[in-house]
ROSE-4610 file (N, C-alpha, C; in Angstrom, 1 decimal, always signed):
// ROSE-4610
residu = [M/M/M/K/K/K/P/P/P/E/E/E/L/L/L/Q/Q/Q/R/R/R/I/I/I/P/P/P/Q/Q/Q/A/A/A/T/T/T/T/T/T/K/K/K/R/R/R/L/L/L/P/P/P/L/L/L/Y/Y/Y/Y/Y/Y/R/R/R/F/F/F/I/I/I/Q/Q/Q/N/N/N/F/F/F/F/F/F/N/N/N/A/A/A/G/G/G/Q/Q/Q/K/K/K/R/R/R/V/V/V/S/S/S/S/S/S/Q/Q/Q/E/E/E/L/L/L/S/S/S/D/D/D/A/A/A/M/M/M/K/K/K/I/I/I/D/D/D/S/S/S/A/A/A/T/T/T/I/I/I/R/R/R/R/R/R/D/D/D/F/F/F/S/S/S/H/H/H/F/F/F/G/G/G/A/A/A/L/L/L/G/G/G/K/K/K/K/K/K/G/G/G/Y/Y/Y/G/G/G/Y/Y/Y/D/D/D/V/V/V/A/A/A/H/H/H/L/L/L/L/L/L/N/N/N/F/F/F/F/F/F/R/R/R/Q/Q/Q/T/T/T/L/L/L/D/D/D/Q/Q/Q/D/D/D/E/E/E/A/A/A/T/T/T/N/N/N/V/V/V/A/A/A/L/L/L/I/I/I/G/G/G/V/V/V/G/G/G/S/S/S/L/L/L/G/G/G/T/T/T/A/A/A/F/F/F/L/L/L/K/K/K/Y/Y/Y/N/N/N/F/F/F/Q/Q/Q/K/K/K/N/N/N/H/H/H/N/N/N/T/T/T/K/K/K/I/I/I/V/V/V/I/I/I/A/A/A/F/F/F/D/D/D/T/T/T/K/K/K/A/A/A/P/P/P/V/V/V/E/E/E/G/G/G/V/V/V/V/V/V/K/K/K/S/S/S/D/D/D/I/I/I/P/P/P/M/M/M/F/F/F/N/N/N/P/P/P/S/S/S/V/V/V/L/L/L/E/E/E/E/E/E/K/K/K/L/L/L/L/L/L/E/E/E/Y/Y/Y/G/G/G/I/I/I/E/E/E/I/I/I/V/V/V/I/I/I/F/F/F/T/T/T/V/V/V/P/P/P/S/S/S/R/R/R/S/S/S/A/A/A/Q/Q/Q/D/D/D/L/L/L/A/A/A/D/D/D/R/R/R/L/L/L/V/V/V/K/K/K/T/T/T/G/G/G/I/I/I/K/K/K/G/G/G/I/I/I/L/L/L/N/N/N/F/F/F/A/A/A/P/P/P/V/V/V/R/R/R/L/L/L/T/T/T/V/V/V/P/P/P/D/D/D/H/H/H/I/I/I/R/R/R/V/V/V/Q/Q/Q/S/S/S/I/I/I/D/D/D/L/L/L/S/S/S/V/V/V/E/E/E/L/L/L/Q/Q/Q/T/T/T/L/L/L/I/I/I/Y/Y/Y/Q/Q/Q/I/I/I/R/R/R/N/N/N/E/E/E]
num = [1/1/1/2/2/2/3/3/3/4/4/4/5/5/5/6/6/6/7/7/7/8/8/8/9/9/9/10/10/10/11/11/11/12/12/12/13/13/13/14/14/14/15/15/15/16/16/16/17/17/17/18/18/18/19/19/19/20/20/20/21/21/21/22/22/22/23/23/23/24/24/24/25/25/25/26/26/26/27/27/27/28/28/28/29/29/29/30/30/30/31/31/31/32/32/32/33/33/33/34/34/34/35/35/35/36/36/36/37/37/37/38/38/38/39/39/39/40/40/40/41/41/41/42/42/42/43/43/43/44/44/44/45/45/45/46/46/46/47/47/47/48/48/48/49/49/49/50/50/50/51/51/51/52/52/52/53/53/53/54/54/54/55/55/55/56/56/56/57/57/57/58/58/58/59/59/59/60/60/60/61/61/61/62/62/62/63/63/63/64/64/64/65/65/65/66/66/66/67/67/67/68/68/68/69/69/69/70/70/70/71/71/71/72/72/72/73/73/73/74/74/74/75/75/75/76/76/76/77/77/77/78/78/78/79/79/79/80/80/80/81/81/81/82/82/82/83/83/83/84/84/84/85/85/85/86/86/86/87/87/87/88/88/88/89/89/89/90/90/90/91/91/91/92/92/92/93/93/93/94/94/94/95/95/95/96/96/96/97/97/97/98/98/98/99/99/99/100/100/100/101/101/101/102/102/102/103/103/103/104/104/104/105/105/105/106/106/106/107/107/107/108/108/108/109/109/109/110/110/110/111/111/111/112/112/112/113/113/113/114/114/114/115/115/115/116/116/116/117/117/117/118/118/118/119/119/119/120/120/120/121/121/121/122/122/122/123/123/123/124/124/124/125/125/125/126/126/126/127/127/127/128/128/128/129/129/129/130/130/130/131/131/131/132/132/132/133/133/133/134/134/134/135/135/135/136/136/136/137/137/137/138/138/138/139/139/139/140/140/140/141/141/141/142/142/142/143/143/143/144/144/144/145/145/145/146/146/146/147/147/147/148/148/148/149/149/149/150/150/150/151/151/151/152/152/152/153/153/153/154/154/154/155/155/155/156/156/156/157/157/157/158/158/158/159/159/159/160/160/160/161/161/161/162/162/162/163/163/163/164/164/164/165/165/165/166/166/166/167/167/167/168/168/168/169/169/169/170/170/170/171/171/171/172/172/172/173/173/173/174/174/174/175/175/175/176/176/176/177/177/177/178/178/178/179/179/179/180/180/180/181/181/181/182/182/182/183/183/183/184/184/184/185/185/185/186/186/186/187/187/187/188/188/188/189/189/189/190/190/190/191/191/191/192/192/192/193/193/193/194/194/194/195/195/195/196/196/196/197/197/197/198/198/198/199/199/199/200/200/200/201/201/201/202/202/202/203/203/203/204/204/204/205/205/205/206/206/206/207/207/207/208/208/208/209/209/209/210/210/210]
x = [-24.5/-24.5/-24.9/-24.1/-24.4/-25.6/-26.6/-27.8/-27.4/-28.3/-28.1/-28.6/-27.7/-28.1/-28.8/-28.7/-29.4/-30.9/-31.3/-32.7/-33.3/-32.4/-32.8/-33.1/-34.2/-34.4/-33.2/-33.1/-31.9/-31.8/-33.0/-33.0/-32.5/-32.8/-32.3/-30.8/-30.3/-28.8/-28.0/-28.6/-27.9/-27.8/-28.7/-28.7/-27.8/-27.4/-26.6/-25.3/-24.5/-23.3/-23.6/-24.7/-25.1/-25.4/-26.2/-26.5/-25.2/-24.3/-23.1/-22.3/-22.3/-21.5/-22.1/-23.5/-24.1/-24.1/-24.2/-24.2/-22.8/-21.8/-20.4/-20.2/-20.9/-20.8/-21.5/-22.6/-23.2/-22.3/-21.7/-20.8/-19.6/-19.0/-17.8/-18.1/-19.4/-19.9/-20.2/-20.1/-20.3/-21.7/-22.6/-24.0/-24.2/-25.0/-25.2/-26.4/-27.4/-28.6/-29.1/-29.9/-30.4/-31.8/-32.7/-34.0/-34.0/-35.0/-35.2/-35.4/-36.1/-36.3/-35.0/-34.1/-32.8/-32.0/-32.1/-31.4/-32.0/-33.4/-34.1/-33.7/-33.6/-33.2/-31.8/-30.9/-29.5/-29.3/-30.0/-29.8/-30.8/-31.8/-32.9/-33.6/-33.8/-34.5/-35.7/-36.9/-38.1/-37.9/-38.3/-38.1/-38.8/-39.9/-40.6/-39.8/-39.1/-38.2/-37.0/-36.5/-35.4/-35.9/-37.0/-37.5/-37.8/-38.3/-38.6/-37.3/-36.3/-35.0/-34.4/-34.5/-33.9/-34.6/-35.9/-36.8/-36.3/-35.7/-35.2/-34.1/-33.5/-32.4/-32.8/-34.1/-34.6/-34.7/-34.7/-34.9/-33.6/-33.4/-32.2/-32.4/-33.6/-33.9/-35.0/-35.3/-36.4/-37.4/-38.6/-39.7/-39.6/-39.6/-39.5/-38.1/-37.1/-35.7/-34.9/-35.3/-34.5/-33.5/-32.4/-31.3/-30.0/-29.4/-28.1/-27.0/-26.4/-25.5/-24.3/-23.7/-22.5/-23.0/-24.1/-24.6/-24.9/-25.5/-25.8/-24.5/-23.5/-22.2/-21.6/-21.6/-21.0/-21.7/-23.1/-23.9/-23.6/-23.6/-23.4/-22.0/-21.0/-19.6/-19.5/-20.1/-20.1/-20.9/-22.0/-22.9/-22.2/-21.5/-20.8/-19.3/-18.9/-17.6/-16.5/-16.8/-15.8/-14.5/-14.5/-13.3/-12.4/-12.9/-12.2/-11.8/-10.5/-10.0/-10.4/-10.7/-11.1/-10.2/-9.4/-8.5/-9.2/-9.1/-9.8/-8.9/-9.2/-8.5/-9.2/-8.5/-9.1/-8.6/-9.6/-9.3/-9.7/-8.8/-9.0/-8.6/-7.4/-6.9/-6.9/-8.1/-8.3/-8.6/-9.4/-9.7/-10.4/-11.4/-12.2/-11.3/-10.6/-9.8/-8.7/-8.1/-7.1/-7.6/-8.8/-9.5/-9.7/-10.1/-10.2/-8.9/-7.8/-6.5/-6.1/-6.3/-5.9/-6.8/-8.1/-9.0/-8.7/-8.8/-8.5/-9.2/-10.4/-11.3/-10.6/-10.1/-9.3/-10.1/-11.4/-12.2/-12.7/-12.4/-12.8/-11.6/-11.0/-9.7/-9.7/-10.9/-10.8/-11.0/-11.1/-11.2/-10.1/-9.4/-8.3/-8.0/-7.8/-7.3/-5.8/-5.5/-4.1/-3.4/-4.1/-3.5/-4.4/-3.8/-4.6/-4.1/-4.9/-4.6/-5.0/-4.1/-4.4/-3.6/-4.2/-3.6/-2.3/-2.1/-0.9/+0.2/-0.1/+0.9/+1.8/+3.0/+3.9/+3.6/+3.9/+3.7/+4.4/+5.6/+6.3/+5.8/+5.0/+4.3/+5.0/+4.2/+4.7/+3.9/+4.4/+3.7/+3.0/+1.7/+0.9/+0.1/+0.3/-0.4/-0.1/+1.1/+1.6/+1.0/+0.3/-0.3/+0.3/+0.7/+1.3/+0.3/+0.6/-0.3/+0.4/-0.4/+0.1/-0.8/-0.2/-0.9/-2.0/-3.2/-4.2/-3.8/-2.7/-2.3/-1.9/-1.6/-1.3/-2.4/-3.6/-4.7/-5.0/-5.2/-5.5/-4.5/-3.2/-2.1/-2.0/-2.1/-2.0/-3.2/-4.4/-5.6/-5.5/-5.0/-4.8/-3.7/-2.6/-1.5/-1.9/-2.7/-3.1/-4.4/-5.0/-6.2/-7.3/-7.6/-8.6/-10.0/-11.0/-12.4/-13.3/-12.9/-13.7/-12.9/-13.6/-13.0/-13.8/-13.2/-13.8/-13.5/-14.6/-14.5/-14.6/-13.6/-13.7/-13.1/-13.7/-13.1/-14.2/-13.7/-14.7/-15.6/-16.8/-17.9/-17.5/-16.7/-16.3/-15.5/-14.8/-13.9/-14.4/-15.5/-16.0/-16.4/-17.2/-17.6/-16.5/-15.5/-14.4/-13.6/-13.4/-12.7/-13.5/-14.8/-15.6/-15.6/-15.5/-15.4/-14.1/-13.0/-11.7/-11.8/-12.5/-12.6/-13.3/-14.2/-15.0/-14.0/-12.9/-12.0/-11.0/-11.1/-10.1/-10.7/-11.9/-12.5/-13.0/-13.1/-13.7/-15.1/-15.6/-17.0/-17.9/-17.3/-18.1/-17.4/-18.2/-17.7/-18.5/-17.8/-18.5/-18.2/-19.3/-19.1/-19.5/-18.6/-18.9/-18.9/-18.7/-18.8/-20.3/-20.7/-22.1/-22.6/-22.5/-22.9/-23.3/-24.4/-24.8/-23.9/-23.3/-22.4/-23.1/-22.7/-23.3/-22.3/-22.6/-21.7/-22.5/-21.8/-22.5/-23.2/-24.1/-24.9/-24.1/-22.9/-22.1/-21.3/-21.4/-20.7/-21.7/-21.5/-22.4/-21.9/-22.8/-22.4/-23.3/-22.6/-23.3/-22.9/-23.9/-23.6/-24.0/-23.1/-23.3/-23.1/-24.1/-24.1/-24.3/-23.2/-23.3/-24.2/-24.3/-25.2/-26.7/-27.0/-28.3/-28.7/-27.7/-28.0/-28.2/-27.5/-27.7/-29.0/-29.4/-30.7/-31.8/-31.7/-32.7/-32.9/-31.7/-31.8/-32.4/-32.1/-32.7/-34.2/-34.6/-36.1/-36.8/-36.2/-36.8/-36.9/-35.9/-35.9/-37.0/-37.1/-38.1/-39.5/-39.7/-41.1/-41.5/-40.8/-41.3/-42.5]
y = [-106.6/-107.7/-107.1/-107.4/-106.9/-107.6/-106.8/-107.4/-108.2/-109.2/-110.0/-109.3/-108.7/-107.8/-108.5/-109.9/-110.6/-110.5/-110.2/-110.2/-108.7/-107.8/-106.4/-106.2/-105.5/-105.2/-104.6/-105.1/-104.7/-103.1/-102.5/-101.1/-100.4/-101.0/-100.4/-100.6/-101.8/-102.0/-101.1/-100.7/-99.8/-98.4/-98.1/-96.7/-96.7/-97.8/-97.8/-97.0/-97.2/-96.4/-94.9/-94.5/-93.1/-92.6/-93.4/-92.9/-92.7/-93.7/-93.6/-92.3/-92.0/-90.8/-89.5/-89.4/-88.2/-88.0/-89.2/-89.1/-88.7/-89.2/-88.8/-87.3/-86.7/-85.3/-84.5/-85.0/-84.3/-84.4/-85.6/-85.8/-84.9/-84.8/-83.9/-82.4/-82.1/-80.7/-80.4/-81.4/-81.3/-81.4/-81.9/-82.0/-83.3/-83.1/-84.2/-85.1/-84.6/-85.4/-84.9/-85.7/-85.4/-86.0/-85.4/-85.9/-86.6/-87.4/-88.0/-86.9/-85.8/-84.7/-84.0/-83.8/-83.2/-84.1/-85.4/-86.4/-86.3/-86.2/-86.1/-84.9/-83.8/-82.5/-82.6/-83.2/-83.3/-84.3/-85.5/-86.6/-86.6/-85.8/-85.7/-87.1/-87.7/-89.0/-88.7/-89.2/-89.0/-89.5/-88.6/-89.0/-90.3/-90.6/-91.8/-93.0/-92.9/-93.9/-94.2/-93.1/-93.2/-93.9/-93.5/-94.1/-95.6/-95.9/-97.3/-98.1/-97.5/-98.2/-98.4/-97.4/-97.6/-98.6/-98.7/-99.6/-101.1/-101.4/-102.8/-103.2/-102.2/-102.4/-102.2/-102.1/-101.9/-100.4/-100.2/-98.8/-98.0/-97.3/-96.5/-95.1/-94.7/-93.3/-93.3/-92.1/-91.9/-90.9/-91.2/-90.3/-88.9/-87.8/-86.5/-86.1/-87.0/-86.6/-86.7/-87.8/-88.0/-89.1/-88.9/-89.9/-89.3/-90.1/-89.7/-89.9/-88.8/-88.9/-89.8/-89.7/-90.6/-92.1/-92.3/-93.7/-94.2/-93.4/-93.8/-94.1/-93.2/-93.3/-94.7/-95.0/-96.2/-97.4/-97.3/-98.4/-98.7/-97.7/-98.0/-98.4/-97.9/-98.3/-99.8/-100.3/-101.7/-102.5/-102.0/-102.7/-102.9/-101.8/-101.8/-102.3/-102.8/-103.3/-102.3/-101.0/-99.9/-100.0/-100.9/-101.0/-102.2/-102.9/-104.0/-103.7/-103.8/-103.4/-104.5/-104.0/-104.8/-104.6/-105.6/-105.5/-105.9/-105.1/-105.3/-105.5/-106.4/-106.5/-105.9/-105.3/-104.7/-105.5/-106.0/-106.7/-105.9/-105.5/-104.7/-103.2/-102.8/-101.5/-100.7/-100.5/-99.6/-98.2/-97.4/-96.0/-96.0/-96.8/-96.9/-97.5/-98.6/-99.2/-98.3/-97.5/-96.5/-95.5/-95.0/-94.1/-94.6/-95.9/-96.6/-96.6/-96.9/-97.0/-95.6/-94.6/-93.2/-92.8/-93.1/-92.7/-93.6/-94.9/-95.9/-95.6/-95.2/-95.1/-94.2/-93.1/-92.2/-91.7/-91.6/-91.2/-92.3/-93.5/-94.7/-95.5/-95.2/-95.7/-97.2/-97.8/-99.2/-100.1/-99.5/-100.2/-99.7/-100.7/-100.3/-101.3/-100.8/-101.7/-102.0/-103.3/-103.6/-104.4/-104.8/-105.5/-105.4/-105.4/-105.2/-106.2/-106.4/-107.4/-106.7/-106.9/-106.4/-107.2/-107.5/-108.3/-107.7/-106.4/-105.7/-105.8/-106.2/-106.3/-107.6/-107.5/-108.7/-109.7/-110.9/-112.0/-111.6/-111.0/-110.7/-109.4/-108.7/-107.6/-106.2/-105.2/-103.8/-103.0/-101.8/-100.9/-99.8/-99.6/-98.5/-97.8/-96.5/-95.8/-96.4/-96.8/-97.5/-98.8/-99.4/-100.7/-101.7/-102.9/-104.0/-104.5/-104.6/-105.0/-106.2/-107.3/-108.5/-108.9/-109.8/-110.5/-111.4/-111.5/-112.4/-113.9/-114.2/-115.6/-116.1/-115.2/-115.5/-115.1/-115.0/-114.5/-115.3/-116.6/-117.4/-117.4/-117.5/-117.5/-116.2/-115.1/-113.8/-113.4/-113.8/-113.5/-114.3/-115.5/-116.3/-115.7/-115.3/-114.7/-113.5/-112.6/-111.4/-111.5/-112.7/-112.9/-112.1/-112.0/-111.1/-111.8/-111.0/-111.5/-110.7/-109.5/-108.6/-108.2/-108.3/-108.0/-107.0/-106.0/-105.0/-105.4/-105.6/-106.0/-104.8/-104.4/-103.4/-104.0/-105.1/-105.9/-105.9/-106.2/-106.3/-107.4/-107.3/-108.3/-109.6/-109.7/-111.0/-111.8/-111.2/-112.0/-112.1/-111.4/-111.3/-112.7/-113.5/-114.7/-115.7/-115.8/-116.7/-116.3/-115.0/-114.6/-114.9/-114.7/-115.0/-116.5/-117.4/-118.8/-119.1/-118.4/-118.6/-118.1/-117.0/-116.5/-117.4/-118.2/-119.1/-120.0/-120.4/-121.3/-120.7/-119.3/-118.7/-118.3/-118.5/-118.2/-116.8/-116.0/-114.7/-114.7/-113.6/-113.6/-112.6/-111.7/-110.7/-110.1/-109.7/-109.0/-107.7/-106.6/-105.4/-105.3/-105.6/-105.8/-104.6/-104.0/-102.9/-103.4/-104.7/-105.2/-105.3/-104.9/-104.9/-106.2/-107.2/-108.5/-109.1/-110.0/-110.6/-111.8/-111.9/-112.9/-114.1/-115.3/-116.5/-117.0/-117.0/-117.5/-118.3/-119.1/-119.8/-118.9/-119.4/-118.6/-118.0/-118.6/-118.0/-116.8/-116.5/-115.3/-114.2/-113.0/-111.9/-111.1/-110.7/-109.9/-108.6/-107.5/-106.2/-105.6/-105.5/-105.1/-103.6/-102.9/-101.4/-101.2/-101.0/-100.8/-99.2/-98.5/-97.1/-96.6/-97.3/-96.9/-97.0/-98.1/-98.3/-97.2/-96.9/-95.9/-94.5/-94.2/-93.0/-92.9/-94.0/-94.1/-94.0/-94.6/-94.4/-93.0/-92.3/-90.9/-90.0/-90.3/-89.5/-89.7/-91.0/-91.3/-90.6/-90.6/-89.9/-88.5/-87.8/-86.4/-86.0/-86.8/-86.5/-86.9/-87.7/-88.1/-87.6/-86.6/-86.0/-85.2]
z = [+164.7/+163.7/+162.3/+161.3/+160.0/+159.4/+158.8/+158.2/+157.0/+156.7/+155.5/+154.3/+153.5/+152.4/+151.3/+151.2/+150.2/+150.4/+151.6/+152.0/+151.8/+151.5/+151.3/+149.8/+149.5/+148.1/+147.3/+146.1/+145.3/+145.2/+145.0/+144.8/+146.1/+147.2/+148.5/+148.6/+148.3/+148.4/+147.5/+146.3/+145.5/+146.0/+146.9/+147.5/+148.8/+149.4/+150.6/+150.5/+149.4/+149.4/+149.3/+148.7/+148.6/+150.0/+150.8/+152.1/+152.9/+152.8/+153.5/+153.2/+151.9/+151.4/+151.9/+151.9/+152.3/+153.8/+154.5/+156.0/+156.4/+155.7/+156.0/+155.8/+154.8/+154.6/+155.8/+156.3/+157.4/+158.7/+158.8/+160.0/+159.9/+158.7/+158.5/+158.7/+158.5/+158.7/+160.2/+161.0/+162.5/+162.9/+162.0/+162.3/+163.2/+164.3/+165.2/+164.9/+164.3/+163.9/+162.6/+161.9/+160.6/+160.5/+159.8/+159.5/+158.2/+157.9/+156.6/+155.6/+156.0/+155.0/+154.6/+155.6/+155.3/+154.4/+154.6/+153.7/+152.3/+152.3/+151.0/+150.2/+150.9/+150.2/+149.7/+150.4/+150.0/+148.9/+148.9/+148.0/+146.8/+146.9/+145.9/+145.8/+146.9/+147.0/+148.0/+147.6/+148.4/+149.8/+150.8/+152.2/+152.6/+152.0/+152.3/+151.8/+150.7/+150.3/+151.2/+151.8/+152.7/+154.0/+154.5/+155.7/+155.5/+154.3/+154.0/+153.9/+153.2/+153.1/+154.5/+155.4/+156.7/+157.5/+157.3/+158.1/+157.9/+156.8/+156.6/+157.6/+158.3/+159.2/+160.7/+160.9/+162.3/+162.7/+163.9/+164.4/+164.4/+163.3/+163.2/+163.7/+163.9/+164.4/+165.4/+165.8/+166.8/+166.3/+166.5/+166.0/+166.7/+166.0/+166.6/+166.8/+166.6/+166.8/+165.5/+164.7/+163.5/+163.7/+163.1/+163.1/+163.7/+164.6/+165.1/+164.0/+163.6/+162.5/+162.7/+163.9/+164.2/+164.2/+164.8/+164.8/+163.4/+162.6/+161.2/+160.4/+160.6/+159.9/+160.3/+161.6/+162.1/+161.6/+161.6/+161.1/+159.6/+158.8/+157.3/+157.0/+157.8/+157.7/+157.9/+158.9/+159.2/+158.2/+157.8/+156.9/+155.5/+155.1/+153.8/+153.9/+155.1/+155.3/+155.0/+155.4/+155.1/+155.9/+156.9/+157.7/+157.1/+156.1/+155.6/+154.1/+153.9/+152.5/+151.5/+150.3/+149.2/+148.0/+147.6/+146.5/+145.2/+144.2/+142.9/+141.8/+140.8/+139.6/+138.4/+137.5/+136.3/+135.1/+134.3/+133.1/+131.9/+131.1/+129.9/+130.2/+129.7/+129.9/+128.6/+128.1/+127.0/+127.5/+126.8/+127.2/+128.6/+128.7/+130.0/+131.1/+130.8/+131.8/+132.3/+131.4/+131.8/+132.7/+132.5/+133.3/+134.7/+134.8/+136.1/+136.8/+136.1/+136.8/+137.3/+136.6/+137.0/+138.2/+138.2/+139.3/+140.5/+140.3/+141.3/+142.7/+142.6/+143.9/+144.9/+144.4/+145.3/+146.6/+146.4/+147.6/+148.4/+148.1/+148.8/+149.2/+150.4/+150.7/+151.0/+151.2/+151.5/+150.2/+149.0/+147.8/+146.8/+146.2/+145.4/+144.3/+143.1/+142.0/+142.3/+142.5/+142.8/+141.7/+140.7/+139.6/+138.3/+137.2/+135.9/+134.9/+133.9/+132.8/+131.5/+130.5/+129.1/+128.1/+127.0/+125.9/+125.4/+125.6/+125.1/+126.1/+127.3/+128.4/+128.2/+128.6/+128.5/+129.7/+129.5/+130.5/+131.8/+131.7/+132.9/+133.6/+132.9/+133.6/+133.3/+133.4/+133.3/+134.4/+134.6/+135.6/+134.9/+135.1/+134.5/+135.6/+135.8/+136.8/+138.2/+138.4/+139.7/+139.9/+138.9/+139.1/+138.2/+138.7/+137.9/+136.9/+135.6/+134.6/+133.9/+133.7/+133.1/+131.9/+131.1/+130.0/+130.6/+130.0/+130.5/+130.5/+129.9/+129.9/+131.3/+132.2/+133.6/+134.5/+134.0/+134.7/+136.0/+135.9/+137.0/+138.1/+137.7/+138.6/+139.4/+138.8/+139.4/+140.3/+139.9/+140.7/+142.0/+142.0/+143.2/+144.0/+143.4/+144.1/+144.9/+144.2/+144.9/+145.7/+145.8/+146.6/+146.2/+144.9/+144.3/+144.4/+144.9/+144.9/+144.0/+143.6/+142.8/+141.5/+140.4/+139.1/+138.4/+137.8/+136.9/+135.5/+134.7/+133.3/+132.4/+131.6/+130.6/+129.3/+128.9/+127.8/+126.6/+125.4/+124.3/+124.5/+124.0/+124.2/+123.7/+122.6/+122.0/+122.9/+123.9/+124.8/+126.2/+126.5/+127.9/+128.5/+127.7/+128.3/+128.5/+127.6/+127.7/+129.0/+129.2/+130.4/+131.6/+131.6/+132.7/+133.1/+132.1/+132.3/+133.0/+132.7/+133.3/+134.8/+135.0/+136.4/+137.3/+136.8/+137.7/+138.5/+137.9/+138.5/+139.5/+139.7/+140.5/+141.9/+142.2/+143.5/+143.6/+142.5/+142.6/+143.0/+143.6/+144.1/+143.3/+142.6/+141.9/+140.7/+139.7/+138.5/+138.3/+138.1/+137.7/+136.2/+135.4/+134.0/+133.2/+132.4/+131.5/+130.1/+129.8/+128.5/+128.1/+126.9/+126.5/+126.2/+127.1/+126.9/+128.2/+128.2/+129.5/+129.8/+130.9/+131.3/+132.0/+131.6/+132.3/+133.2/+134.5/+135.6/+136.6/+137.4/+138.5/+139.5/+140.2/+141.1/+142.2/+142.6/+143.7/+143.3/+142.0/+141.6/+141.2/+141.8/+141.5/+140.3/+139.4/+138.3/+138.3/+138.3/+138.2/+136.8/+135.9/+134.6/+134.4/+133.8/+133.5/+132.0/+131.3/+129.8/+129.6/+129.3/+129.3/+128.2/+127.1/+126.0/+126.4/+127.2/+127.7/+128.7/+129.6/+130.6/+129.9/+128.8/+128.1/+127.4/+126.8/+126.1/+127.1/+128.3/+129.3/+129.8/+130.0/+130.3/+129.3/+128.0/+126.9/+126.9/+127.1/+127.1/+128.2/+129.4/+130.6/+130.3/+129.8/+129.5/+128.5/+127.5/+126.4/+126.7/+127.8/+128.1/+129.5/+130.1/+131.3/+131.1]
């Protein structure tokens, strides 16, 4: 049974994809078991943090043995729904949006951008990086047509909230927001905001104050 992630601390949920990636590396290397210290050395995360994160999901390992790599891989695959495809829409195909289209989660085969929107695109659509791209005037219609639940926002801050308001009516469940503005949406929609300038300033502060 998949654990209820909303009851898991947010800091832990953010590390789950990293655990899955590194455990996958151990599995591909033919390793049968792994200790929290080995994971710590590979991921540069304190081993106590790893054990605490894993404890939220019950007994994933055995004392003196560590963790069975195949079992961990299967557990996190199910927890992260890696066997279920997720189609994503991209809104805003400027420099950052174009980079997303070209990359298109190549190493994550269950997640893919399948449709994009940009004000420079015609209503009837064009193809860019093998992805159909439409004018935002047909946003609601196309999101419903493609069954989209997750949207990536790489739009100017001045238009972000208006677009978010329109998305509320389409049944989407989550927004990955790169616009430097806080979005206001109903509680049933999750918003993950990434402000690159803030992240850079945080990194500079940490470097200069170590």
